[in-house]
N, C-alpha and C positions, 0 to 999 in steps of 0.2 A: 569483789575485786580480788580476793585472795586466790581464786582459781586461776587468774591470769599468771600469778607468780608460780602456781603449781605447774602450769603449762610450760613456762619458761624453764623451770628446773627439770621437768621431765624431758624436754628436748635436749637440754645440756647433758643430762645423764645418758641419754640414748647415744650421744655422740662420743662418749668417753670410752670407746670400746677398742680402738684400733691402734696400730702403729707402735713404734718404739717411743721411749720417753724423750721428750723435747725439753731439756733443762736449760737453765740460764744462770749466768753469773752477774745478773744485773745489779746495779748499785742501789744504795739508799736504804739498806736494811738497818734499822736503828734510828735514833732521833737526833743525831748530830748533823748539823748543817755543814755542807761542804764549803770550804773557803773559796770565795770568788769575789768579784767586784760588787756583788749585790744586785738586786733587781733594778731595772731601768726606772729612773724617777720621772721620765717624761710623762706628760698627761696621757690618760687613756685616749687612744686614737680611734677614729671612725673605722679603720681597717683592722682593728683587733677583733677577737672573738670573746667578748667579756662575759657571756652568759649562755645558758642552754637556748638554742635557737638563734643566737647571736644578738638579738635585739628584743625589745618588748613586744614587737609584732610576731615574734617567733616564726619567721619564714624559713629559718634554717638555711639561709642563702647568703653567700658572700656578696657585698655590694658591687654593683656593676662598675662604679667609678673608682674602685680600689685597684691598685696596680698588682697584677698577677700574671704569670706566664702559664698558669694552669688552663688548659683548653683541650678539646678532644684530640687535637693533633699532638699534644705534648704529654698528656697524662700517662701514656704508656711508658714513659721514661722515669716515672717515680721510683725512687729507691729508698730502702730503709736507711735512715741516718743514725738512729739510735733506738734502743729499747731499754726502758727502766723497769726492773722487776720489783713490783710492789709486794707488801707483806701478804696480801691476800687478793681476792677477786676485786676487779674494778668494773662496775657497770655504769658508773657516772661518765659523762662526757667532759673532757678537759675544758677549762676556760684558759684562754691564752691572751695575755695583755703585756705589751712591750716584749721583754725578753724572758718572761716567766710563764710557766705552765702550772695550773692549779687543779688538783684532783684529789679525791678521797677514796679509800678502799673499805672493804667489808669489816675489817678489824676496828674501824673507827679512826684510823690514822689518816691525816690529811697532809698532803705534800705540796711544797712549792719547789718546782724543778727549773733548772736553767734551760731555757729554750734551745740553746745552741748545742749542748752536749748531754743533757739529761741528768746532770748531777744534782744532788739535793742541796737546796738552799736552806730550807728549814722544814720541820715537821711539827704537827700538833696532834695529840692523841685525845680524841673526844671520849669522855666517860661513857661506858656502855649503858645502854638501856636494855632492861631485861627482856622486853617483848618486841622483837623485830622479826619480820617474816624471813628476810634474806640476809641482809648485812647491816652493820651499824651506819654506814654512809652509802646510800644509793642516790643521793641528791647531787646534782651537778652544781658546781660553784658559780657564783656571780661576783663580778669585780667592778668597783666604782671608786672614783675620787670624790671624797666627801669632806668638806670643810678643811681642805688642804692635806688630807691624809688618804692614802689608798687603802681600801678595805675590801676584804674578800668574805663572802657570805656563803654558808652551806648548811644543810640540815643533817643532823646526826641523831639517830634515835628519834626522840620527840622534842628535840631542842634545835633552835636556829642559832648558829654561831656567827659572830662578826669578829674577824681577826685583822690585825695590822698586816697588810699584804707584804710589807717589807721584812718584818721580823717574826711573824707568826704569833705575836702576843695577843691575848684575848682582849678585845675592847668591850664587848658585852655579849650576853647570851640571853635567850628568851625560851624558857621551858613551857611547853603546853601542858595543861592540866597538872600543875605542880603538886596539887593535893591528892592526885590519884594514887592508887595502890601500886605496889611493886610490879604487879602483873597488868598494869594499865596498858590497853591495846593501842593507845594513841601513838601514831608514828608519822613522821614527815618523809614521804617517799617522793615528794615533788621537788622541783628545782626552783630556787628563789627567783622571783621577778623583781627587777628594779625599775620603778616607774615614777615619774614626777607628777604630783598633783597640781591642781589649779593655783595653789598658794606657793608653788615653787619648791615645796618640800619633797625630797626624795624618799620614797617608801620602799621597804623590802616586804614582799608578799610571798606567802607560801600556803599551799593547801595541805590538809592533813586528813588522815583516815584512821579508822578504828577496826579495820578488817571485818566489817559487817557486825561487830559486836554491839548489841543494844544497851551497853553499859557505860558508854562514853560518847562525847560529841565530836563529830567531824565538822570540817568547814574550811574557811579561808581566814587568815589573819594578816593584817597590814601593820607594819611597825615602822617607826621613824628610823631611817637607815643610819642616822648619826648616833642616836641614843638607845635604840631598842625599845623605846616607849611605844605602847600599843596605841595605834590610831583608831582601828576599828576591827571588829570580827563579824564575819558573816556565818551565821548558824542556820543550816538548812532545817533544823528541827526546833527553831525558836518557838517558844510558847508551848512545847510539848515535851514528853519524855524522849530521850534519844532513841532513834529507830534502827540504827545500823544500816540504813537504806539510802544514804547519800554521802558515801565516802568520797573524798576529793584526793585522788592520786593522779589527777590530770594537772600538770603544771600551768598556772595562770599565764595569760598573755594580756596585752593592753593596747588600746588606742588612746594614747596620751592626749591628743587634741580633743577628742570627744569626752575624755574622762571616763572611759569604760574599761572594765576588767572582765575577761572571759575565762571560763574554765568548764570542764566536764565533771560529771558525777558518776558514781558507780552503781552497781546492781542492788537489787533487794532480794535477799535469799529467803525472806519471810513473806514474799508476795503470794497472794494479793493482800493479805491482812496488813502487812507492814508497809506496803507501797505508798510513797508520798509524791507530791508534785515535783520533788527534786530528784527522784530516782531515775537513773539512765537519762540524764538531762544535760543540755548545753545551756549555760547560765551566763548572764551579763549582770554585773553590779557596778555601782558608782565608785570610781576610783577614790573620791574624796571621803566618802562616809560609809561605803559598803552596802548601801541600800539597793534592793532589787530593782533592776531595770526591765529585764525580760527573762524568760526561760523558754526553751524549746525541748519538747519531749516527743521523739518519733515513735516510741513504743507504748503499747498498752502494758498493763501489769503482766509480768512474766517471771519465769524461773529459769531463764536461759543464760544468765551471767553476761549480759550485754552492756558492759561498761563503756563509758567514754573515758579513754585513757589519753596517752600522748600529751599534746599541747595544742590549743587552737591556733591555726594560721590566720593572721590578719592581713588581708590583701584586697586588691581592687582588680576587677576583671569584668568584661562585658558591660562596661559603663556603670557598674555598681560597686559600692564598698561592702565587702563581705567578710565574714569570719567563718572558717570551716574546720571541721574536725572529723577524723575517722572514728568508727565505732567497732566494737568487737563483733558486731553483726556482719562485718565485711563491707559496709557501705561508708562512703564519705559524704558528709552533709555540709552544704554551704547555705548560710542564712544571711539575711540583711543585717548589717552590723548595728544599725540603730534600733531596729524593731524586733529582730529575731524571726522575722517572717521567712519561711523556707523559700529558697530560690531554686536550688537543684540538689539532687543526690546522685551519686555514682555507685552503682552496684558492682564492686570489684570482685568479690568472692563470697563464700559462705562462712558462717561463724566458727566452724570447727567444733560442733557439739558432739560429744561422745554419746550422750543420751539426752534428747530433748526434755527439758523440765527438771534436769538434775542439778541445776546451778553450777555447771562446770563447762567452761568453754576455753579452748586453747588457741583459738584462731582469731581472724579478723584483724583490724588495725589496732595495734597496741603501741608500738613505737610511732612517733610523730612523722609527718610528711614534710617535704620541702617544697616551696613554691619558687620555681625558677624564673629567671628573667624572661624566658621565652613563653611564659604563660602555661607551663605544664606543672602539675602537682605530682611529685614522684614520691612513692612510699611503698614499703613492704608490709606484708601481712604475715601473721604467725601460723602456728601449726593448724592446718586445715586444708581444704582443697586449694591446690595451686593451679595456675601460675601464682607466684607469691611476690612479684614485683610489678608495680603498676604505674602507668603514666596517664594522668587524668587532665582533661582540658579545664583550665581554671575558669573559663568563661561560661561553659554550659554543662560541665560534668561528663562530657563524652569520654569514653575510654579510648585513648589515643594508641596505647600499646600495652601489652603484657608479655612477660618473658618467663621461660621455664628454668633458666640456668640458675638464677639466684634461689637459694634455699629459704625456708621460712625464717622470719626474723622478728625480734623484739626491739631492735635498735632503731634509733632516729636516723633518718636520711639527711644528708647535708649536700648542698649544691654550690657550684661556682660556674657561672655562665651556663654552657650546655653540657656540663658534667655533673653527675650526681654520684655520691658515695654512699654505699650501703654495706653493712656487715651482717653476717648471718649465723645461723646455728651450725653451718658447715665449716666453721673455723676459717672463713674467707672474708676478706675485705675486697670489695669490688668498686671500680669506677665504671659507670655506664653513660652512654650518650643520653642526656635527659629527654631529647626529642624523639628517641626511637627505642631506647632500652638496650642498644648494642653494647656488649661488654668491651670496654676499652683497655682495662687493666685489672689484674687481681693479684692478691698476695695472701699466702697461707699464714694464719695467725697462730699464736700459742694457745688458743682456746676459742670457744664460741664468742661471738662479738655481740654484746647486748648494749653497748654504749655507742653514741654517735661520734661523728668527727668534728673537729674544730679546724677551721681554715684560716691561715694568716699568710698573706703574700703567696709565695710559692711552696709553702709547707702545709702538710696535712697531718694532724695529730689524731690518733685513734687509740682505743683500748681493747683488751681482750681478757677473757677469763670467766670461769663459772665453776661452782661446786654446789653440792646439795646443802641447803640450809640445815643447820643443826649439827652438822658433822664437826668434830674437833679438828680434823686434819685440814690444814689450810691449802689452798691452791698454790701450786709451785710456779706456774708459768704465766700468771696474770701480770698485767702491767700496762705501760704506756709506750706508744710508738710515735716516732716522728718520721715522716716520709718527705723527701725533698726531690726536686728536679736536679739533675746533674749540673754541677757548676754553680748552683744557686744557693746551696746551703753551706754552713760552716763545716770544716773538717771535723768529723767525729766517727769513730769506729763503732759499729754496732756491738752491743753487749750480748746479743743472742747467740747461744752456742749452736753448733751444727747438730742436727738430729742424730741420735744413735739408733742404728737399724739392726744391730745384731740380735738374732733370735735367741731366746733362752734355751739352754741345753739341760740344766738340772730339772728334776721333777720334785713335786711336793709329796712327802710321805704321809703326812696327816695334818689336819686342821685343829686348832685349839677348840676345846669343847664350847659349844654355844647352843643356847636354847632359843631357836627361832624357826619360823616357817621355812620349809624346803630342806632343812637339815635333819636327816633321819627319816622323815616322812615326806611323801610326794606333795607338791603344791602345784596349782594350776596357773598358767599365764592368763592374764585377763584381756589382752589385746586392746588396751585402752588408749595407747599413745597415737595410734594411727588406725584408720579403718582398714580391715582386711579387704583384699580384692573382691570386686563384685562377683557374685556367684559362689563364693566360698563360705564355709562355716567351720573355721579351724578350731582345733583343740590342741593343747600342748601342756605337758607337765614336766616338772623338774624334781629330781631327788639328788641331794648332796649327802655323801657319807663322810663323816669327819675322820674316822680312823678305821681302816686306811682311807686316805683321801680319794674320792671318786665322784664322778658326775654322770648322771643318767638323764637323758631327755627323750620323751616320747611325744610324737606329734601325729596328727591325722587331719586330712582335709585342707592342707595348706595350699594346694594347687601348684601352679608353675612358679618357680622362683622369680622369673622375670616379671611376673604380674605384681610383685611387691615393690617394684622400683618406682620412684616418682617420675611420671611421664615428662620427657624432655630434659631431664637432668643428666649431668655427666655419667652418673651411674647407669641410667637407662641406655645411654649411648654405648656403654661398655657391655651391658647385658649381665645376666645371672643364670647359672645352670645348676646350682646346688645350695643347700642350707648349711651354714657353719655355725658352731657354737664357740663363743669366746668368753673368757673371764678377763676382767679389767680392774685396774687399780683405782682410777680417779677420773675426774671430769676434764680439767684443762691440762692434766698430765697423763695422756692416754697410754699407759704402760700396760699392755695386755697381750694375750697370746691365744692361739687356737687350741681348743680342747678336743673337739671331735667334729665330724661331718655326718649329718643325718643321712641314713641310707634306708632303702625299703626293708620292711619287716617280712620275714619269711612266714607266710600264713598257711604253710602246709599242714600245720597241726590243727587247723580249724578253730582257732581261738575266736570265740564270738565277739570279744572286745576289740579285735583287730580288724580294721577296715581295709579296703583295697588300696587306699592311699596312705596307709600307715608308714611312718618313718621313725627311726630311733637311732640313738648312738650312746655309747657308754665308754668312759675312759677312766683309768686309774693312773694315767701318766699326765698329771696336771703340771703344765710348765711352771717352773719357779722363776718369777720375774723379779724377785728380791723385794716384794712388797705385799701388803694385804690385798685381798680382792673385795671390792664393794659391790660388784655387779656381774651378772651373767646375761649375755645377750645372744640372740639368734639373728643372723644376717643372711640375706640372699646375696650370694657371691658368684663371681665369674671364674675365680681361680682359688679353690680352697687351700692351696699350698702356700699362699702368701696373703698377708693382711691387706685389705683394701685401703685406698687413701683415706686419711682421717676425714677429709672434707665430704666423703660419700657416706659417712656413718648413718645419718638419719634416713637418707634416701634409700639405703639398703636394709633398714630396720624391719624385722618381723615382730619381735617383742623383747622385753628385757625385764629382769627381776633384780631388785636391790637387796643387799645383805646389810643388816643393821643390828649388831656391830658387824664390821667387815670380817670375812673369813681370814684368819691369821694362820699362815703356815707355821708348823712347829718343826724344830730340828729333829732329825731321826734319832 
């Protein structure tokens, strides 16, 4: 499963190339609660969005009997009501209950925000866990009223927290593998499921993974929601040594009436030797005791990183009660809810394998799908062959529509009526007609969108932001958005600052000394983020000189610039005529500038190493953007004199190289 996160990060980094800095003066930095009237004490309502997917069935759809004006005819009028700038990246989806929004960020800070104006009610800082792949909190919160108290639950590191939703005070915590070493790979990347067992007890369930490490156990744990006492644990490796071949980073869903819990499992990178009956599987266990009910494995042993991620949808269609889940193989599988018998599968796209058998896939279904009232399953797929947004018939799995405008995505889709919301790697949140895929509304965000939306009444809550895991520099433009229909929301001015578009005029004289690839000696691009155009066999190299600062890029066999554009995308519609080289600062704060444009190499000297399609550029006039550079990227552009729209970043990508540590300009 770790390759899925690698893919997410790679896409985010590829996007952080363009445009001027988009900064914000959003509120809430620090741990002091903003004075207000406090959270609404009314009971959790059926029309709130209290957990990932909204309910235990995880359909990611707003109930048809809830009052909302959101519809295909009105959604185009959505406007940003406020933006709250978090301390760091937010990839969790907000939970919205009453007048409070709950969400956590990668630093481990968890926020309760006022729904009306985005001000902070309280914050809680979860102690950091040493080993997390991306951030301390990637888990979306769940909220419930338990024994007269409103409690909010979320995973941070390898611990599930239960906080008083009114004050932020801790009620209990449950640490997984508490006797593990400091570098214990155990992590909760799933979002809590709140489901009621046959005895009337509310349980809080999470899946957990170990990043394929055969040194610790993955699985699912169910806890008493009131006390944190363990009710049961499902261990896919029970009775044997841990395999690292059954990670659970798919968030569980439930059929409470049948007493069933459903979840997916991850790949086995030691296949075939390590392959188990729970690798790449969709699994059902008993809600009361965690005993196995059935399992469904569509794959033979493989090394293609074909996880079940997302969260299973529990729905009925075609006269049958089903549970369905997309896989990184690009297919959505629907099975009988009681038996696990396959009913249908939809082949939406391919898995995005850079090299078959290399345990590395960046594509297929990763973010969960939404099941709409009209019987269409809407969901996006990640980096791989597009179209990347799909409409699938819930009754038989027929592909109803696919569209090219939406970029690859790792985010959950959310739906209300015939409207589906999806965010992507192109810094854009979109609303599409669920029955056709027609784009009804879009909004440029402050970073890639890897979290889903929460819907409450006439409001839509979303998140944005991304940075490279392991970097000390925090993302600056990450945060939470509220969008409202005109006249329906409370008065609140947005905290988002207008983008600054002035191009830099100063240049960098030298970079601080650094010992890394590409600096001093040439290094090769590996073209691993997207497949080169058919019929090409490109090569490209980079050499950076620190003092004086300069950049040299050589390329051969790239073919036509337009061939690198994602077919059907806005970039494809605009076209491309040349290759431009950019240096950039960060991921969700895309502060970058043009370095040079590749031009044909004069081969009159008869250089045997220079081919007829050889291109090169060299520049010692590196624009000074007032920040370090962590990445150099080559894009196919239509106008090299100006920076392309940030939303077109990945669609124009040729390849990119990261600097770790970043290149730091020095004063002359």
